[in-house]
N, C-alpha and C positions, 0 to 999 in steps of 0.2 A: 701328267704332262699333257699339254695342249700344243698342237703344232698345226701349221697351215703352210701351204706352198703355192706360189704363183698367184697371190691375191692381187686383184686390180680393182680400182674403184675410181669413177669419175662422175662429176656433175656437169652435165652439158659437155662442153669442150675442155673443161678444166680437169686434168688428170691429178687425182690425189695420191693414189698408190698405183704402182705399175710393177707387177710380178714380184711382190714382196714375199719373202720367206721368213717365218718366225717360229720360235719354239719357246714355250714357257715351261720351266721345270719346277716341280713341287718343292717347296722349301726355300726358293729364292725370292728376293724382293726386286721388283722392276720399277723403273721410272720412265716417263715419256717426256722428252724435252724437244723443243723446236721453237721457231719464230712464231709470232702472232700470225694466224691464218694458215699455218702449215698443215693443219688437219689433225691435231692431237685429240681434240674432243671427238671428232668424227671417227677416228681410229678406235678410241675407247668405246664409243657407242656401237661400232661394228662388232667388236669383240664381245660386248655384252649380249648383243643379239645372237651371236654364234653360241655363246655359253648357255643362254636360255633355251635355245633349240636343242642342245645336247641334253639338258635336263628333262625336256619334254618327251624326247624319243624314248 
């Protein structure tokens, strides 16, 4: 399981995520949906960076 609490991310004045809480449970399949420009790719890049940091530690 990977979980995170109160994640916030912004570029300049544009807020992409504000106090997001999320939990990924092993064995489940997840999808990310949203409008163009909503931050889906940024969200996945963020999680990839977190995942890689976990592997390095």
